[in-house]
VOPAGU-2260 file (C-alpha; in pm, 1 decimal, decimal comma):
REM VOPAGU-2260
SITE   aa  ch    i         X         Y         Z
SITE  MET   A    0       0,0       0,0       0,0
SITE  LYS   A    1     281,3     239,2      90,1
SITE  GLN   A    2     443,2     183,3    -252,2
SITE  HIS   A    3     116,0     264,9    -427,4
SITE  LEU   A    4      82,5     591,1    -234,3
SITE  ILE   A    5     438,9     691,3    -327,4
SITE  LEU   A    6     371,1     609,8    -694,6
SITE  ILE   A    7      47,5     812,3    -689,1
SITE  ALA   A    8     228,4    1105,4    -525,9
SITE  LEU   A    9     503,1    1096,0    -788,5
SITE  LEU   A   10     259,2    1075,7   -1075,8
SITE  GLY   A   11      47,5    1351,9    -926,5
SITE  SER   A   12     345,9    1584,8    -894,8
SITE  ALA   A   13     444,1    1523,0   -1258,1
SITE  THR   A   14     119,2    1682,6   -1375,1
SITE  VAL   A   15     204,4    2013,2   -1204,3
SITE  SER   A   16     501,4    2104,5   -1422,4
SITE  ALA   A   17     507,6    2194,6   -1788,6
SITE  ALA   A   18     744,4    2081,4   -2064,4
SITE  ASP   A   19    1074,3    2266,9   -2096,4
SITE  TRP   A   20    1157,9    2420,9   -2433,4
SITE  THR   A   21    1474,0    2573,9   -2580,2
SITE  LEU   A   22    1497,2    2843,1   -2842,4
SITE  VAL   A   23    1583,8    2757,3   -3201,7
SITE  PRO   A   24    1747,1    3088,5   -3301,0
SITE  ALA   A   25    1706,4    3039,0   -3677,2
SITE  GLY   A   26    1364,9    3175,2   -3766,1
SITE  SER   A   27    1290,1    3315,5   -3417,0
SITE  THR   A   28    1225,4    3687,2   -3372,1
SITE  LEU   A   29    1164,4    3930,8   -3090,1
SITE  ALA   A   30    1072,6    4261,9   -3249,9
SITE  PHE   A   31     898,2    4592,4   -3199,8
SITE  GLU   A   32     731,4    4846,9   -3423,7
SITE  SER   A   33     690,6    5219,2   -3374,4
SITE  SER   A   34     709,5    5534,4   -3581,4
SITE  TYR   A   35     907,2    5852,8   -3588,2
SITE  ASP   A   36     753,3    6167,7   -3731,9
SITE  GLY   A   37     485,9    5958,5   -3904,2
SITE  GLU   A   38     727,6    5706,9   -4059,8
SITE  THR   A   39     681,5    5350,6   -3933,1
SITE  PHE   A   40     987,3    5141,4   -3856,5
SITE  SER   A   41    1052,1    4793,1   -3719,2
SITE  ALA   A   42    1343,1    4669,6   -3511,0
SITE  SER   A   43    1443,5    4334,6   -3367,3
SITE  PHE   A   44    1674,8    4210,2   -3095,5
SITE  GLY   A   45    1949,5    3978,3   -3218,9
SITE  LYS   A   46    2026,9    3843,9   -2871,1
SITE  PHE   A   47    1767,0    3724,0   -2624,5
SITE  SER   A   48    1759,7    3420,7   -2396,3
SITE  PRO   A   49    1423,1    3270,2   -2306,2
SITE  THR   A   50    1360,3    3003,0   -2044,9
SITE  ILE   A   51    1025,5    2843,2   -2126,1
SITE  ALA   A   52     818,8    2580,1   -1945,0
SITE  LEU   A   53     486,3    2541,6   -2121,5
SITE  ASP   A   54     215,7    2287,0   -2190,3
SITE  VAL   A   55    -127,3    2388,2   -2322,4
SITE  ALA   A   56    -283,0    2104,1   -2121,1
SITE  ARG   A   57    -155,8    2279,0   -1804,6
SITE  PRO   A   58    -147,2    2651,4   -1888,0
SITE  GLU   A   59    -137,8    2748,9   -1518,8
SITE  ALA   A   60     209,2    2585,2   -1497,0
SITE  THR   A   61     343,6    2808,9   -1775,8
SITE  SER   A   62     660,5    2995,0   -1689,6
SITE  ILE   A   63     845,2    3222,6   -1931,5
SITE  GLU   A   64    1149,6    3431,4   -1850,3
SITE  VAL   A   65    1341,7    3624,4   -2114,1
SITE  ASP   A   66    1663,8    3821,1   -2083,0
SITE  ILE   A   67    1695,6    4069,5   -2371,9
SITE  ASP   A   68    2028,0    4222,9   -2476,0
SITE  LEU   A   69    1918,1    4579,8   -2553,9
SITE  GLY   A   70    2247,5    4651,4   -2731,0
SITE  SER   A   71    2156,6    4392,6   -2994,2
SITE  VAL   A   72    1873,4    4607,8   -3135,4
SITE  ASP   A   73    1871,0    4631,0   -3513,8
SITE  SER   A   74    1634,6    4871,1   -3689,4
SITE  GLN   A   75    1817,9    4859,9   -4022,7
SITE  ASN   A   76    1931,3    5217,3   -3954,1
SITE  GLU   A   77    2266,5    5268,5   -3779,6
SITE  GLU   A   78    2189,1    5624,7   -3668,3
SITE  ARG   A   79    1859,1    5515,6   -3510,1
SITE  ASP   A   80    2028,3    5216,4   -3341,5
SITE  ASP   A   81    2295,2    5447,5   -3196,9
SITE  THR   A   82    2021,6    5680,8   -3069,1
SITE  LEU   A   83    1834,8    5388,7   -2907,8
SITE  ALA   A   84    2149,4    5310,4   -2703,4
SITE  THR   A   85    2162,4    5661,1   -2549,0
SITE  PRO   A   86    2032,8    5770,8   -2205,4
SITE  ASP   A   87    1724,5    5914,9   -2378,8
SITE  PHE   A   88    1615,3    5564,0   -2480,8
SITE  PHE   A   89    1747,5    5223,9   -2363,8
SITE  TRP   A   90    2066,9    5366,3   -2202,7
SITE  THR   A   91    2251,5    5042,4   -2272,8
SITE  GLY   A   92    2568,4    5165,6   -2101,2
SITE  LYS   A   93    2384,8    5161,9   -1767,3
SITE  PHE   A   94    2101,0    4915,2   -1839,9
SITE  PRO   A   95    2234,1    4655,9   -2087,8
SITE  SER   A   96    1936,9    4421,9   -2062,8
SITE  ALA   A   97    1563,3    4407,3   -2016,2
SITE  THR   A   98    1375,6    4119,5   -1853,8
SITE  PHE   A   99    1033,6    3970,1   -1910,2
SITE  THR   A  100     880,3    3728,2   -1657,3
SITE  THR   A  101     532,4    3576,8   -1651,1
SITE  THR   A  102     359,8    3601,1   -1314,2
SITE  GLY   A  103      47,3    3398,0   -1386,4
SITE  CYS   A  104    -113,8    3217,2   -1677,7
SITE  LYS   A  105    -444,7    3051,4   -1763,3
SITE  ALA   A  106    -610,2    2892,4   -2063,9
SITE  GLY   A  107    -721,2    3130,0   -2336,7
SITE  THR   A  108   -1044,1    3094,3   -2532,6
SITE  ALA   A  109    -894,6    2953,7   -2855,2
SITE  PRO   A  110    -711,4    2621,1   -2892,0
SITE  GLY   A  111    -344,2    2670,4   -2798,8
SITE  ALA   A  112    -411,1    3014,2   -2649,7
SITE  ILE   A  113    -265,1    3100,8   -2310,5
SITE  ASP   A  114    -339,7    3431,0   -2138,1
SITE  CYS   A  115     -65,5    3549,9   -1904,5
SITE  THR   A  116      20,7    3844,0   -1688,2
SITE  ALA   A  117     386,0    3941,9   -1698,6
SITE  GLN   A  118     637,9    4183,5   -1550,9
SITE  LEU   A  119     855,7    4372,5   -1797,4
SITE  ARG   A  120    1164,0    4557,3   -1673,6
SITE  ILE   A  121    1336,3    4808,3   -1900,4
SITE  ARG   A  122    1598,6    5041,3   -1753,6
SITE  ASP   A  123    1506,7    5069,5   -1383,6
SITE  LYS   A  124    1130,9    5060,0   -1442,6
SITE  THR   A  125     900,7    4759,1   -1409,6
SITE  ALA   A  126     541,7    4736,8   -1531,0
SITE  THR   A  127     274,8    4467,9   -1545,1
SITE  LEU   A  128     130,4    4383,6   -1884,2
SITE  PRO   A  129    -107,4    4129,7   -2034,3
SITE  PHE   A  130      69,4    3878,7   -2257,8
SITE  ASN   A  131    -154,0    3652,5   -2464,2
SITE  LEU   A  132      26,8    3386,2   -2660,5
SITE  GLN   A  133     -50,3    3118,6   -2914,0
SITE  PHE   A  134     140,4    2792,7   -2867,3
SITE  ALA   A  135     146,3    2500,0   -3109,2
SITE  ALA   A  136     348,7    2185,9   -3043,1
SITE  GLY   A  137     412,2    1900,3   -3281,3
SITE  GLY   A  138     622,4    1628,7   -3124,5
SITE  GLU   A  139     963,4    1768,2   -3033,6
SITE  THR   A  140     912,5    2114,0   -3189,6
SITE  ALA   A  141     678,0    2402,4   -3119,7
SITE  THR   A  142     602,1    2763,8   -3203,1
SITE  LEU   A  143     513,1    3044,8   -2967,0
SITE  LYS   A  144     363,0    3362,2   -3111,7
SITE  ALA   A  145     241,8    3672,1   -2932,6
SITE  THR   A  146     185,0    4043,1   -2966,0
SITE  ALA   A  147     165,2    4302,9   -2692,6
SITE  SER   A  148     153,8    4677,9   -2657,8
SITE  VAL   A  149     401,8    4856,2   -2431,7
SITE  ASP   A  150     383,1    5213,4   -2305,4
SITE  ARG   A  151     736,1    5344,8   -2374,5
SITE  ILE   A  152     686,6    5644,0   -2142,4
SITE  ALA   A  153     630,0    5409,4   -1844,4
SITE  PHE   A  154     987,7    5286,8   -1895,2
SITE  ASP   A  155    1147,8    5628,2   -1963,5
SITE  VAL   A  156    1219,4    5518,6   -2320,9
SITE  GLY   A  157    1220,7    5832,7   -2531,8
SITE  THR   A  158    1281,4    6112,6   -2281,8
SITE  GLY   A  159    1388,6    6472,9   -2327,7
SITE  ASP   A  160    1315,9    6595,5   -2680,6
SITE  TRP   A  161    1185,7    6245,8   -2767,1
SITE  ALA   A  162     903,5    6249,9   -2507,9
SITE  ASP   A  163     669,0    6423,0   -2754,3
SITE  THR   A  164     405,4    6160,3   -2834,6
SITE  ASP   A  165     318,4    6343,6   -3156,4
SITE  LEU   A  166     671,9    6266,5   -3275,1
SITE  ILE   A  167     695,9    5909,5   -3137,7
SITE  PRO   A  168     373,9    5736,4   -3027,2
SITE  ARG   A  169     340,4    5629,0   -2666,9
SITE  ALA   A  170     240,2    5270,9   -2756,3
SITE  VAL   A  171     501,6    5038,6   -2903,8
SITE  LYS   A  172     387,4    4712,8   -3061,6
SITE  ILE   A  173     590,2    4406,6   -2955,0
SITE  SER   A  174     580,7    4087,3   -3162,6
SITE  VAL   A  175     720,5    3748,9   -3070,5
SITE  ASP   A  176     762,7    3455,7   -3308,3
SITE  LEU   A  177     968,9    3175,7   -3156,0
SITE  LYS   A  178    1067,5    2836,8   -3288,9
SITE  LEU   A  179    1123,9    2592,9   -3002,0
SITE  GLN   A  180    1273,7    2250,5   -2943,0
SITE  ARG   A  181    1170,0    2026,4   -2652,6
SITE  LYS   A  182    1449,9    1984,1   -2398,9
SITE  PRO   A  183    1558,6    1622,2   -2358,9
């Protein structure tokens, strides 16, 4: 009887965790879109390190943490990238990375949808944001896609002359498209 209780306890605890996934860098993007003086531009981060535990059958066990190298931003415009590194924007000399951490998740309404709340830290500012993702797994591979809107002013991104929201909108659209591999 004691052995059966131990087996039940072990099996029961296995259902609490989610599957661990690693990033497949080729084809994965973490990007944002904004505009300057009415001209839309996109940029992506070349270096980011996610730690992902996720299973759509147990969305409440989802855990996502991402460390983003802000100095790896690429907007296809060297002058803009240099400006993004300054104290008026990311201030990469003092704050080289941003972090994203989910704080709670639940099943979304569509198949594969997971609705999370997350903490985003950029510079020395942290804010809570909704993060709704779409996850699709097929054997040992998966995709994770999401979009979110971030208030750049809440993070002191675009200060001084750049704080004018007529010049640069307050809302920045974030898009995530990750290719994943199940950890062995």
